[in-house]
C-alpha positions as CSV (number, residue, x, y, z in Angstrom):
1,L,2.7,5.4,10.0
2,A,1.4,5.3,6.4
3,M,1.8,1.6,6.1
4,R,-0.5,0.9,9.0
5,A,-2.9,3.9,8.4
6,V,-4.1,2.8,5.0
7,Q,-7.0,0.4,5.6
8,F,-9.1,-1.8,3.3
9,D,-12.3,-3.8,3.6
10,T,-11.4,-7.3,4.7
11,G,-10.3,-9.5,1.8
12,R,-10.9,-6.7,-0.7
13,N,-9.0,-3.8,-2.3
14,T,-11.6,-1.2,-1.4
15,L,-10.1,1.7,0.5
16,K,-11.7,2.6,3.8
17,S,-12.6,6.2,4.2
18,E,-10.2,6.7,7.1
19,S,-7.3,6.0,4.6
20,Y,-8.0,9.1,2.5
21,E,-6.4,11.5,5.0
22,I,-3.1,9.7,5.0
23,L,-3.1,9.4,1.2
24,R,-3.7,13.2,1.0
25,Q,-0.7,13.7,3.2
26,I,1.4,11.5,0.9
27,S,0.2,13.6,-2.0
28,S,1.3,16.7,-0.2
29,I,4.7,15.2,0.4
30,M,5.0,14.4,-3.3
31,G,4.2,18.0,-4.1
32,R,7.0,19.2,-1.8
33,Y,9.5,16.8,-3.3
34,P,9.2,17.1,-7.1
35,D,12.4,15.3,-7.8
36,Y,11.2,12.1,-6.1
37,N,9.1,9.2,-7.3
38,L,6.8,7.0,-5.2
39,T,6.8,3.2,-5.0
40,I,3.7,1.7,-3.5
41,T,3.9,-2.0,-2.4
42,G,1.2,-4.2,-1.0
43,H,1.7,-7.1,1.4
44,T,-0.5,-9.7,3.0
45,D,-0.3,-12.2,5.8
46,S,0.0,-15.9,5.0
47,V,-3.7,-16.8,5.6
48,G,-5.3,-18.2,2.5
49,D,-4.0,-19.1,-0.9
50,A,-0.6,-17.6,-1.8
51,N,-1.6,-16.7,-5.3
52,S,-4.8,-15.0,-4.1
53,N,-2.8,-13.1,-1.6
54,L,-0.4,-11.9,-4.3
55,I,-3.2,-10.7,-6.4
56,L,-4.9,-9.0,-3.5
57,S,-1.7,-7.2,-2.5
58,E,-1.3,-5.9,-6.0
59,K,-4.9,-4.7,-6.2
60,R,-4.5,-2.9,-2.9
61,A,-1.3,-1.1,-4.0
62,K,-3.1,-0.2,-7.3
63,S,-6.0,1.2,-5.3
64,C,-3.7,3.6,-3.5
65,Y,-2.0,4.5,-6.8
66,E,-5.4,5.2,-8.4
67,Y,-6.6,7.3,-5.5
68,L,-3.3,9.3,-5.5
69,Q,-3.9,10.0,-9.3
70,T,-7.3,11.3,-8.6
71,I,-6.0,13.9,-6.2
72,G,-3.2,15.1,-8.5
73,V,-0.1,12.9,-8.2
74,L,1.2,12.2,-11.8
75,S,1.2,8.5,-12.7
76,A,4.7,9.0,-14.3
77,R,6.0,9.6,-10.7
78,M,4.5,6.4,-9.2
79,K,4.6,2.7,-9.6
80,Y,3.0,-0.1,-7.6
81,Q,3.6,-3.7,-7.0
82,G,2.2,-6.6,-4.9
83,F,4.3,-9.0,-3.0
84,G,1.6,-11.1,-1.3
85,E,2.9,-13.0,1.7
86,T,6.5,-13.2,0.5
87,Q,8.0,-10.3,2.6
88,P,6.7,-10.6,6.1
89,I,7.9,-8.2,8.8
90,S,6.6,-10.3,11.6
91,D,5.5,-13.8,12.6
92,N,2.4,-15.1,10.8
93,N,1.7,-17.4,13.8
94,S,0.1,-14.7,15.9
95,L,-2.8,-12.2,15.4
96,R,-0.5,-9.3,16.0
97,G,2.1,-10.6,13.6
98,R,-0.4,-11.2,10.8
99,A,-1.8,-7.6,11.4
100,L,1.7,-6.2,11.0
101,N,2.3,-8.2,7.8
102,R,-1.0,-6.8,6.2
103,R,0.4,-3.5,5.0
104,T,0.9,-1.0,2.2
105,E,4.3,0.7,2.0
106,F,5.2,4.0,0.4
107,T,8.8,4.6,-0.6
108,L,10.1,7.9,-2.0
109,S,13.2,7.6,-4.1
110,P,15.1,10.2,-6.2
111,R,14.4,10.2,-10.0
């Protein structure tokens, strides 16, 4: 759910306001699991320049990281990375597929 619920302005790394609730839920989960760390990964579809997509995906993951910091998640418990268009989960030849590939993933892992 989180990977599709976090939304950004088109072509930018600005979080849309509807993303704040899901990020607050992730913060709450982090509070319940103090022995876990969070990895935030950004992904894009294949439209546009591959290098620009890589940069955008990292900026979007970083935006989530920074917002989570502002609401109390310790930076020592998080890391972020952008993968651009290199890890699609669907076909980039359809609107639906591209929409699925534009995502931010949140993965908990034990310390």
